[in-house]
C-alpha positions as CSV (number, residue, x, y, z in Angstrom):
1,M,20.2,-2.3,19.4
2,G,18.8,-1.6,15.9
3,D,19.7,-4.2,13.3
4,K,21.6,-6.5,15.5
5,T,24.9,-8.0,14.3
6,E,25.4,-9.9,17.5
7,L,22.2,-11.8,18.4
8,K,21.0,-12.5,21.9
9,N,20.4,-16.2,21.2
10,Q,22.7,-18.9,20.0
11,S,22.7,-19.8,16.3
12,R,19.3,-21.1,15.2
13,N,18.4,-23.3,12.2
14,L,16.0,-21.8,9.8
15,D,12.8,-23.9,9.7
16,W,10.0,-22.5,7.5
17,N,7.5,-24.7,9.3
18,K,8.2,-23.0,12.6
19,I,7.9,-19.3,11.9
20,F,4.5,-18.6,13.5
21,N,5.6,-17.6,17.0
22,N,8.4,-15.4,18.3
23,Q,9.2,-14.3,14.7
24,V,12.4,-12.4,15.6
25,H,13.8,-15.7,16.9
26,T,12.3,-18.0,14.3
27,I,12.7,-15.8,11.2
28,Y,15.1,-12.8,11.7
29,E,17.8,-14.5,13.8
30,P,17.9,-17.7,11.8
31,L,18.0,-15.8,8.5
32,V,21.0,-13.7,9.7
33,D,22.8,-16.8,11.0
34,E,22.1,-18.7,7.9
35,M,23.3,-15.8,5.8
36,N,26.7,-16.1,7.3
37,N,26.7,-19.8,6.5
38,G,25.4,-19.1,3.1
39,L,28.3,-16.7,2.4
40,K,30.7,-19.5,3.3
41,K,28.9,-22.0,1.1
42,V,28.9,-19.6,-1.9
43,Y,32.6,-18.9,-1.3
44,E,33.4,-22.7,-1.5
45,K,31.1,-23.3,-4.5
46,Y,31.8,-20.4,-6.8
47,V,35.2,-18.9,-5.6
48,I,37.2,-21.9,-4.4
49,N,35.9,-24.9,-6.4
50,G,37.4,-25.0,-9.9
51,N,39.8,-22.1,-9.1
52,E,42.2,-23.9,-6.9
53,E,45.2,-23.5,-9.2
54,K,44.4,-19.8,-9.9
55,I,44.1,-19.0,-6.2
56,Q,47.4,-20.8,-5.5
57,L,49.0,-18.7,-8.3
58,I,47.7,-15.5,-6.6
59,E,49.1,-16.6,-3.3
60,K,52.5,-17.4,-4.8
61,N,52.5,-14.1,-6.6
62,I,51.7,-12.3,-3.3
63,E,54.5,-14.1,-1.6
64,K,56.9,-13.1,-4.4
65,I,55.7,-9.5,-4.2
66,N,56.3,-9.4,-0.4
67,N,59.8,-10.9,-0.9
68,L,60.6,-8.3,-3.5
69,K,59.4,-5.6,-1.1
70,N,61.6,-7.0,1.6
71,E,64.5,-7.1,-0.8
72,I,64.0,-3.4,-1.6
73,A,63.7,-2.5,2.1
74,K,66.7,-4.5,3.1
75,E,68.9,-3.1,0.2
76,K,67.8,0.4,1.2
77,I,68.9,-0.2,4.8
78,N,72.2,-2.0,3.9
79,K,73.2,0.7,1.5
80,G,72.1,3.5,3.8
81,I,70.2,5.1,1.0
82,T,68.2,7.5,3.2
83,K,71.3,8.7,5.0
84,K,73.2,9.2,1.7
85,R,70.3,11.2,0.2
86,V,70.2,13.4,3.3
87,A,74.0,13.8,3.2
88,N,74.0,14.8,-0.5
89,G,71.4,17.3,0.2
90,F,73.6,18.9,2.8
91,I,76.6,18.8,0.5
92,I,74.7,20.6,-2.2
93,F,73.5,23.2,0.3
94,F,77.0,23.8,1.7
95,C,78.5,24.1,-1.8
96,F,76.9,27.5,-1.9
97,L,78.9,28.3,1.2
98,I,82.2,27.0,-0.3
99,I,82.5,24.5,2.6
100,G,80.6,21.8,0.7
101,L,83.2,21.8,-2.1
102,F,85.5,19.7,0.2
103,F,82.9,16.9,0.3
104,L,82.2,16.5,-3.5
105,G,84.1,13.2,-3.5
106,F,81.6,11.8,-0.9
107,Y,78.7,13.3,-3.0
108,S,79.8,11.4,-6.2
109,K,80.2,8.2,-4.3
110,N,76.8,8.5,-2.6
111,K,75.2,9.5,-5.9
112,K,76.6,6.3,-7.6
113,I,75.2,4.1,-4.8
114,I,71.8,5.8,-4.9
115,K,71.7,5.4,-8.7
116,E,72.5,1.7,-8.4
117,F,69.7,1.4,-5.8
118,I,67.2,3.1,-8.0
119,V,67.9,0.6,-10.8
120,F,67.7,-2.2,-8.3
121,E,64.4,-0.9,-7.0
122,A,62.9,-0.3,-10.5
123,E,63.8,-3.9,-11.6
124,R,61.9,-5.3,-8.6
125,K,59.0,-3.0,-9.0
126,L,58.6,-4.0,-12.6
127,L,58.4,-7.6,-11.4
128,M,55.9,-6.6,-8.7
129,N,53.7,-4.9,-11.2
130,K,53.8,-7.9,-13.4
131,Y,52.6,-10.2,-10.6
132,I,50.0,-7.6,-9.5
133,A,48.6,-7.4,-13.1
134,E,48.5,-11.2,-13.3
135,N,46.6,-11.4,-10.0
136,S,44.2,-8.7,-11.1
137,N,43.3,-10.6,-14.3
138,I,42.6,-13.8,-12.2
139,L,40.5,-11.9,-9.7
140,L,38.4,-10.4,-12.5
141,T,37.8,-13.8,-14.0
142,I,36.7,-15.2,-10.6
143,F,34.5,-12.3,-9.4
144,N,33.3,-10.5,-12.4
145,K,31.7,-13.6,-13.9
146,F,28.7,-12.6,-11.7
147,S,27.4,-9.2,-10.8
148,M,27.2,-8.2,-7.2
149,L,23.4,-8.8,-7.4
150,D,24.1,-12.3,-8.7
151,W,26.4,-13.0,-5.8
152,K,23.8,-11.7,-3.3
153,N,21.2,-13.9,-5.0
154,K,23.4,-17.0,-4.7
155,V,23.6,-16.4,-0.9
156,L,19.8,-16.1,-0.8
157,E,19.5,-19.4,-2.6
158,E,21.3,-21.1,0.3
159,L,18.4,-19.8,2.5
160,Q,15.8,-21.3,0.2
161,I,15.0,-17.8,-1.2
162,T,15.1,-17.8,-5.0
163,K,15.1,-15.0,-7.5
164,V,12.3,-15.5,-10.0
165,N,10.8,-13.8,-13.1
166,G,7.3,-12.6,-13.5
167,I,7.4,-9.0,-12.2
168,A,3.7,-8.0,-12.2
169,K,2.6,-4.5,-13.0
170,N,-0.1,-4.5,-10.3
171,D,2.5,-5.3,-7.6
172,L,4.3,-2.1,-8.5
173,L,1.3,0.2,-8.2
174,I,1.9,0.5,-4.4
175,F,5.0,2.5,-5.3
176,K,4.0,4.2,-8.5
177,E,0.8,5.6,-7.2
178,N,2.6,7.5,-4.5
179,K,2.4,11.2,-5.3
180,N,6.1,11.7,-4.7
181,F,7.2,8.7,-6.7
182,F,10.0,9.5,-9.2
183,G,11.3,6.2,-10.5
184,F,12.6,2.7,-9.8
185,N,16.3,1.9,-9.4
186,S,16.0,-1.8,-9.1
187,I,13.1,-4.4,-8.9
188,Q,13.8,-8.0,-7.8
189,K,11.3,-10.7,-7.2
190,Y,11.9,-13.6,-5.0
191,R,10.2,-16.9,-4.1
192,I,10.0,-17.4,-0.3
193,R,8.3,-20.4,1.2
194,D,5.0,-20.6,-0.7
195,S,4.8,-17.0,-1.6
196,Y,6.8,-14.1,-3.1
197,Y,8.3,-10.8,-2.1
198,Y,9.7,-7.9,-4.1
199,D,12.9,-6.2,-3.0
200,V,12.7,-2.7,-4.5
201,L,14.9,0.4,-4.7
202,Y,13.0,3.5,-5.8
203,T,13.4,7.3,-5.6
204,K,10.9,9.9,-4.3
205,E,11.0,13.5,-5.4
206,Y,10.4,16.5,-3.2
207,W,10.4,20.1,-4.1
208,K,11.8,22.7,-1.7
209,T,12.5,26.4,-2.0
210,V,16.3,27.1,-2.0
211,T,17.2,30.7,-1.1
212,T,20.4,32.2,-2.3
213,S,21.7,35.7,-1.7
214,A,24.3,38.3,-2.8
215,T,25.3,41.7,-1.4
216,G,25.9,45.1,-2.7
217,T,26.7,48.5,-1.2
218,I,25.0,51.8,-1.2
219,V,26.1,55.2,0.1
220,I,23.8,56.9,2.5
221,P,24.2,60.3,4.1
222,S,24.8,60.6,7.8
223,K,25.7,63.3,10.3
224,D,29.3,62.2,10.0
225,G,29.2,62.3,6.2
226,P,28.5,59.7,3.6
227,E,28.5,56.1,4.8
228,Q,28.6,52.8,2.9
229,Q,25.9,50.3,3.9
230,V,25.6,46.6,2.9
231,V,22.5,45.6,1.1
232,V,21.4,41.9,0.8
233,A,19.3,40.7,-2.1
234,Y,17.6,37.2,-2.2
235,H,16.4,34.8,-4.8
236,H,13.9,32.0,-4.0
237,E,14.1,29.0,-6.4
238,P,11.8,25.9,-6.3
239,T,14.3,23.0,-6.5
240,P,13.8,19.2,-6.8
241,F,15.4,16.9,-4.1
242,M,15.6,13.2,-4.4
243,E,15.2,10.6,-1.6
244,R,16.1,7.0,-2.2
245,K,14.0,4.3,-0.5
246,Q,14.4,0.5,-0.2
247,A,11.3,-1.6,0.4
248,I,9.8,-5.0,0.3
249,S,6.4,-5.7,-1.1
250,V,4.6,-8.9,-0.3
251,P,1.6,-9.7,-2.7
252,T,-1.3,-11.3,-0.8
253,N,-4.8,-12.4,-1.2
254,Y,-5.6,-11.9,2.5
255,K,-8.1,-9.2,3.1
256,P,-7.7,-7.9,-0.5
257,D,-9.7,-4.7,0.0
258,L,-8.0,-3.7,3.3
259,T,-5.7,-0.7,3.2
260,F,-3.9,0.7,6.3
261,N,-1.0,3.1,6.7
262,K,1.1,4.1,9.6
263,I,0.4,7.3,11.5
264,E,3.4,9.0,12.9
265,K,2.0,9.8,16.3
266,N,1.8,6.8,18.7
267,L,-0.3,6.9,21.9
268,S,0.7,6.9,25.5
269,K,-1.4,4.8,28.0
270,K,-3.1,8.1,29.1
271,E,-3.9,9.1,25.6
272,Y,-5.2,5.6,24.8
273,D,-7.5,5.6,27.9
274,K,-8.8,9.1,27.0
275,K,-9.8,8.0,23.5
276,I,-11.5,4.8,24.9
277,K,-13.5,6.9,27.3
278,K,-14.7,9.1,24.4
279,G,-16.0,6.0,22.7
280,E,-13.3,5.9,19.9
281,F,-12.4,2.5,18.5
282,L,-9.0,1.2,19.3
283,L,-7.5,-2.3,19.4
284,E,-7.5,-4.2,22.7
285,N,-3.9,-4.0,23.6
286,Y,-3.0,-0.4,24.7
287,E,0.7,-1.3,24.5
288,F,0.4,-1.8,20.7
289,Y,-0.3,1.9,20.3
290,Q,2.9,2.8,22.1
291,H,4.7,1.3,19.2
292,Y,2.3,1.7,16.2
293,N,-0.7,3.6,15.0
294,F,-2.5,3.2,11.8
295,E,-5.3,4.7,9.7
296,Y,-7.4,2.3,7.8
297,N,-10.4,2.0,5.4
298,D,-12.2,-1.0,6.9
299,K,-12.7,-1.3,10.6
300,I,-13.8,-5.0,10.6
301,A,-11.0,-6.1,8.3
302,F,-8.5,-4.1,10.3
303,I,-9.6,-5.9,13.5
304,D,-9.4,-9.2,11.7
305,Y,-5.8,-8.4,10.5
306,F,-4.6,-7.3,13.9
307,K,-5.9,-10.0,16.1
308,V,-4.7,-10.1,19.7
309,K,-1.8,-12.5,18.9
310,T,-0.7,-10.4,15.9
311,Q,-0.7,-7.3,18.2
312,E,1.6,-9.2,20.6
313,N,3.9,-10.2,17.8
314,F,4.2,-6.6,16.7
315,I,4.9,-5.4,20.2
316,Q,7.7,-8.0,20.7
317,Y,9.1,-7.1,17.3
318,S,9.3,-3.4,18.2
319,K,10.9,-4.1,21.6
320,Y,13.5,-6.4,20.1
321,F,14.6,-3.6,17.8
322,N,14.3,-0.9,20.5
323,G,11.4,0.8,18.6
324,E,13.5,1.1,15.4
325,T,10.9,-0.2,13.1
326,Y,10.4,0.6,9.4
327,L,7.4,2.2,7.7
328,F,4.7,-0.6,7.5
329,G,1.4,-0.7,5.8
330,K,-1.0,-2.5,3.4
331,K,-2.6,-1.4,0.2
332,N,-5.2,-3.8,-1.1
333,Q,-3.2,-6.8,-2.2
334,N,0.3,-5.7,-1.2
335,I,2.0,-5.4,2.1
336,Y,4.9,-3.1,2.2
337,V,7.8,-2.3,4.6
338,A,10.0,0.6,3.6
339,K,13.0,2.5,4.8
340,D,15.4,5.2,3.7
341,Y,18.4,3.9,1.7
342,S,21.7,5.7,1.6
343,D,24.1,2.8,0.9
344,R,25.8,2.0,-2.3
345,L,23.8,0.7,-5.3
346,L,26.2,-2.2,-5.9
347,P,24.1,-5.0,-4.2
348,Y,21.2,-4.0,-6.5
349,S,23.3,-3.7,-9.6
350,S,23.6,-6.3,-12.4
351,V,26.7,-4.6,-13.8
352,Y,29.5,-7.2,-14.3
353,N,32.6,-5.0,-14.2
354,W,32.1,-4.0,-10.6
355,L,35.3,-5.3,-9.1
356,G,37.5,-2.5,-10.4
357,H,35.1,0.0,-8.8
358,L,35.3,-1.7,-5.4
359,V,39.0,-2.6,-5.3
360,N,42.1,-0.8,-6.3
361,L,43.5,-3.6,-8.5
362,S,46.9,-1.9,-8.6
363,D,47.3,-2.9,-5.0
364,V,48.2,-6.3,-3.7
365,V,44.8,-8.0,-3.3
366,S,44.0,-11.6,-2.3
367,V,40.9,-13.6,-3.0
368,D,40.1,-13.8,0.7
369,R,40.3,-10.0,1.1
370,V,37.9,-9.4,-1.9
371,Y,35.3,-11.9,-0.7
372,N,35.4,-11.9,3.0
373,Y,36.4,-8.3,3.7
374,L,34.8,-6.4,0.8
375,M,32.0,-8.4,-0.8
376,A,30.6,-10.2,2.3
377,P,30.1,-7.0,4.3
378,I,28.3,-5.3,1.4
379,I,26.0,-8.4,1.0
380,L,25.4,-8.6,4.8
381,N,24.5,-4.9,5.0
382,A,22.1,-5.2,2.1
383,L,20.3,-8.4,3.3
384,R,20.0,-7.8,7.1
385,P,17.4,-5.0,6.7
386,V,15.5,-7.1,4.1
387,F,15.3,-9.9,6.7
388,K,14.0,-7.4,9.2
389,E,11.4,-6.3,6.8
390,I,10.3,-9.9,5.9
391,T,10.0,-10.6,9.6
392,Q,7.7,-7.7,10.1
393,A,5.5,-8.7,7.2
394,Y,5.3,-12.2,8.6
395,L,4.2,-11.1,12.1
396,N,0.7,-11.9,10.9
397,T,0.6,-15.7,10.6
398,N,-2.0,-15.5,7.8
399,I,0.6,-13.8,5.7
400,A,3.5,-16.1,6.8
401,S,1.5,-19.2,5.9
402,E,0.0,-18.0,2.7
403,V,0.2,-20.1,-0.5
404,Y,0.1,-17.2,-2.9
405,N,-1.4,-17.4,-6.4
406,S,-2.1,-14.2,-8.2
407,N,-5.2,-15.7,-9.9
408,A,-6.7,-17.4,-6.8
409,K,-8.3,-16.7,-3.5
410,Y,-6.5,-16.7,-0.2
411,L,-5.0,-20.1,0.7
412,S,-2.7,-21.0,3.6
413,N,-0.5,-24.0,4.5
414,Y,1.3,-24.3,7.8
415,V,3.4,-27.2,6.5
416,Y,6.0,-26.2,3.9
417,S,8.0,-28.6,1.7
418,P,10.6,-27.1,-0.6
419,H,9.8,-27.3,-4.2
420,K,12.4,-29.3,-6.1
421,E,11.2,-28.1,-9.5
422,K,9.0,-25.2,-10.3
423,S,8.6,-23.9,-13.8
424,E,10.1,-20.5,-14.3
425,P,7.7,-18.0,-15.8
426,D,8.5,-16.1,-19.0
427,L,10.1,-12.7,-18.5
428,S,7.4,-10.0,-18.2
429,I,7.7,-6.6,-19.7
430,Y,8.9,-5.3,-16.4
431,D,11.5,-8.0,-16.0
432,I,12.9,-6.9,-19.4
433,A,12.8,-3.2,-18.5
434,N,14.5,-4.1,-15.2
435,K,17.5,-5.4,-17.1
436,A,18.1,-1.8,-18.3
437,L,17.6,-0.4,-14.8
438,S,19.9,-2.7,-12.8
439,G,22.4,-3.2,-15.7
440,Q,22.8,0.5,-16.6
441,F,22.6,-0.3,-20.3
442,L,21.0,3.0,-21.2
443,S,22.1,6.6,-20.6
444,L,20.9,10.1,-21.1
445,K,22.7,12.1,-23.8
446,T,21.0,15.4,-24.3
447,Y,22.3,16.9,-21.1
448,E,24.4,15.8,-18.2
449,P,21.8,14.6,-15.5
450,Q,22.2,16.4,-12.2
451,K,19.6,14.4,-10.3
452,E,18.5,10.8,-10.1
453,I,17.6,9.2,-13.4
454,G,14.1,7.8,-13.8
455,M,12.5,5.5,-16.4
456,F,9.0,4.3,-17.2
457,V,7.5,2.0,-19.8
458,K,5.6,4.0,-22.5
459,G,4.4,1.1,-24.6
460,H,5.3,-2.4,-25.7
461,V,4.7,-5.2,-28.2
462,F,4.7,-8.7,-26.7
463,N,4.6,-11.6,-29.1
464,K,4.6,-15.2,-27.9
465,E,4.8,-18.1,-30.4
466,K,5.1,-21.6,-28.9
467,N,7.9,-21.3,-26.4
468,D,9.6,-18.2,-27.9
469,V,8.9,-14.7,-26.8
470,R,9.7,-11.5,-28.7
471,A,9.1,-8.1,-27.3
472,I,9.7,-4.4,-28.0
473,I,9.6,-2.0,-25.1
474,S,9.4,1.8,-25.6
475,L,10.9,3.6,-22.6
476,S,11.0,7.2,-21.4
477,M,14.2,8.0,-19.5
478,F,14.4,11.3,-17.7
479,S,16.1,13.5,-15.2
480,Y,17.0,17.2,-14.6
481,W,19.8,19.3,-16.0
482,K,21.2,22.3,-14.3
483,L,21.4,26.0,-15.4
484,K,23.6,28.4,-13.4
485,L,21.9,31.8,-13.6
486,Y,21.7,35.2,-12.0
487,D,18.6,37.0,-10.8
488,H,19.1,40.7,-11.1
489,V,17.3,42.0,-8.1
490,F,16.6,45.7,-7.7
491,T,16.5,46.8,-4.1
492,R,17.4,50.0,-2.2
493,G,18.1,51.8,-5.5
494,I,20.7,49.3,-6.8
495,T,20.6,46.1,-8.8
496,I,22.3,43.0,-7.3
497,A,23.1,39.9,-9.3
498,V,22.0,36.9,-7.1
499,P,23.4,33.6,-8.3
500,F,21.1,30.5,-8.3
501,E,20.7,27.1,-9.9
502,R,17.6,26.2,-11.9
503,F,16.8,22.5,-12.6
504,K,15.1,21.7,-15.9
505,F,13.3,18.4,-16.6
506,F,14.2,16.5,-19.8
507,S,13.5,13.1,-21.2
508,E,14.7,10.9,-24.0
509,N,13.1,7.9,-25.8
510,K,14.9,4.5,-25.5
511,Y,14.0,1.0,-26.7
512,I,14.6,-2.6,-25.7
513,F,14.3,-5.5,-28.2
514,Y,14.1,-8.9,-26.6
515,S,14.0,-12.5,-27.8
516,S,13.9,-15.6,-25.6
517,K,15.0,-17.8,-28.4
518,Y,18.8,-17.1,-28.1
519,K,20.1,-18.0,-24.6
520,T,23.3,-19.1,-23.1
521,K,23.1,-22.6,-21.7
522,K,25.7,-22.5,-19.0
523,N,24.6,-20.9,-15.8
524,G,25.9,-17.3,-15.6
525,A,27.3,-17.4,-19.2
526,K,26.9,-14.1,-21.0
527,I,28.3,-11.7,-23.6
528,L,27.9,-8.0,-23.7
529,F,29.2,-5.5,-26.2
530,N,28.6,-2.2,-27.9
531,A,27.3,-2.0,-31.4
532,S,30.4,0.0,-32.3
533,N,32.8,-2.6,-31.1
534,Y,32.4,-4.8,-34.2
535,S,35.9,-6.4,-34.0
536,K,35.0,-8.1,-30.7
537,W,32.0,-10.0,-32.1
538,D,33.8,-12.8,-34.0
539,V,35.7,-13.8,-30.9
540,E,32.8,-13.5,-28.5
541,I,30.3,-15.4,-30.6
542,N,32.2,-18.6,-30.0
543,S,31.8,-18.2,-26.2
544,I,28.0,-17.9,-26.3
545,L,27.7,-21.6,-25.7
546,L,24.4,-22.0,-27.6
547,E,23.8,-25.7,-28.1
548,D,21.6,-25.3,-31.1
549,Y,23.8,-24.7,-34.2
550,E,20.9,-23.3,-36.2
551,Q,20.2,-20.7,-33.4
552,K,23.9,-19.8,-33.4
553,Q,23.8,-19.2,-37.2
554,E,20.7,-17.0,-36.8
555,L,22.3,-15.0,-34.0
556,E,25.4,-14.4,-36.2
557,T,23.0,-13.1,-38.9
558,I,21.6,-10.6,-36.5
559,F,25.0,-9.5,-35.5
560,D,26.0,-9.2,-39.2
561,E,23.1,-6.8,-39.7
562,F,24.6,-4.5,-37.1
563,R,28.2,-5.0,-38.2
564,N,27.7,-4.5,-41.9
565,H,24.8,-2.2,-42.1
566,R,25.2,-0.3,-38.9
567,I,21.4,0.0,-38.5
568,I,21.8,1.3,-35.0
569,E,24.9,3.2,-33.9
570,D,24.3,3.6,-30.2
571,C,23.2,0.4,-28.6
572,K,24.4,-2.4,-26.3
573,I,23.7,-6.1,-26.8
574,L,23.4,-8.7,-24.1
575,V,23.0,-12.4,-24.4
576,D,22.5,-14.3,-21.1
577,N,20.5,-17.1,-19.6
578,D,17.3,-15.1,-20.1
579,G,17.8,-14.4,-23.8
580,L,18.9,-11.7,-26.2
581,F,18.5,-8.1,-25.3
582,I,19.2,-5.1,-27.6
583,F,19.3,-1.8,-25.6
584,I,18.9,1.1,-28.0
585,N,20.1,4.4,-26.7
586,E,18.8,6.6,-29.5
587,E,15.5,7.6,-31.2
588,I,14.6,5.2,-34.0
589,N,11.9,5.4,-36.7
590,K,9.2,2.9,-37.4
591,P,11.0,1.2,-40.4
592,K,14.0,0.5,-38.2
593,I,11.8,-0.8,-35.5
594,N,10.1,-3.2,-37.9
595,K,13.4,-4.3,-39.4
596,L,14.9,-5.1,-36.0
597,F,11.7,-6.9,-34.9
598,E,11.9,-9.1,-38.0
599,L,15.5,-10.0,-37.2
600,L,14.6,-11.5,-33.8
């Protein structure tokens, strides 16, 4: 069964006040059903509405393209082009045998018709390419106005799940303190009911020994005379391997000191009974241990967490998914559910020029095909496992009902009313750094990275005055580069060159400058450009849509510093609904840092 696409029950409405029993039927199934409805609503709101004329033009162009294709195909048949090309091929062949010379008149006539058809076809293909290019430009304006992550978040909004700022350092420790942790790929925080969850992509690093070999030959004496014998030499090289994970983390004040982690080996009824007879402590329901087993740091708190009803919920959940559950555990004030992740990064990426990477825009592509047959499956495949993870976290009703506040004690509420207005917190240091992660605004330059790229915050300056925030973040960006080498191994009297690859760690310093003062006002409005692309700025500055004229003038002054003085050569600048971000892809000295900070 796994992650079901066809659900056993009929479509259910999502009701956050009725999620405390049969969670696969009151949380997972409604979320999946509502996700499909959400996709339709987002399609109507952001694709169809306001783009009716553009979409009609695309459809008309597709109709024209199809008509032109039909014209070409019809002309090709009517003029017998294929037959004439074959016939001319035979005539040329038989010319070498003299016989073909008698058919040169037919050859010239066929050639003329073929040439006329080529001109006919080229004229129509030129028109087709014009219509395809026109459609491509329209598709880009419709879909690239949001990143794939933005599109996914809009679907979640239809399910009363909202992306929020305020990524907290302590909520990330559950990942960072893992001994195999390498780096984050994406961190997103969402408000759900009266609490929050993080949807995180991260990478773990493992070292394994890779063995390579090469052969040589030696001559050895034998009774029949000298014989050649193959000799094998080996090289053993410690090599880093990367494993990408996706997880949700739910911050909680429930049992804040309790930690438990999954043990791989579950227990049969016989093993359960044997342990009970030995006087070992186990939970009441033996069936629970056929699906789960945990190690823990506090027996009383563990019993309290896994009350009889919670055990039953966990058993039902595992049966529903045929035992295909994810890694589940709790570390102090965070519950986590994690799984391997091998899908594309697109649904976790805030890159805006994604459409050209997903669709061949030189083909005939409709709006419906892009959204319903390409985008929608990607979003569905990304969200379905997340809903499965949320369901598992909420199998304990104390977690499902929690009204979470990071600075308060545990509080629950079984009656939920959607918040019409809730003040959005300022971006934290980790929200700002996450822009670089998910937006791919920074890159490594010293070497070509051969493994995953990691990043961590080295230091920061965070300055808040009234309602404006200014920040500088110093980052370390790192990966491995590859050397192709030979190990000259001496064995059996000869030296054999054994090829191997050695991976070397390297890192570079990067910087992010941020100001909350300069924001685009229209939802989703943004500008992004490289510091070297100065000619674009005068055009783009007028599309920023800042309502405050004074702020616009100040922003132009900042841009002038880059344009006229080229204070930084390798950087990207983003202005969006969150503020102004300057991503610096090179090492800079303290005077430059101070000068940039003064500009903000």
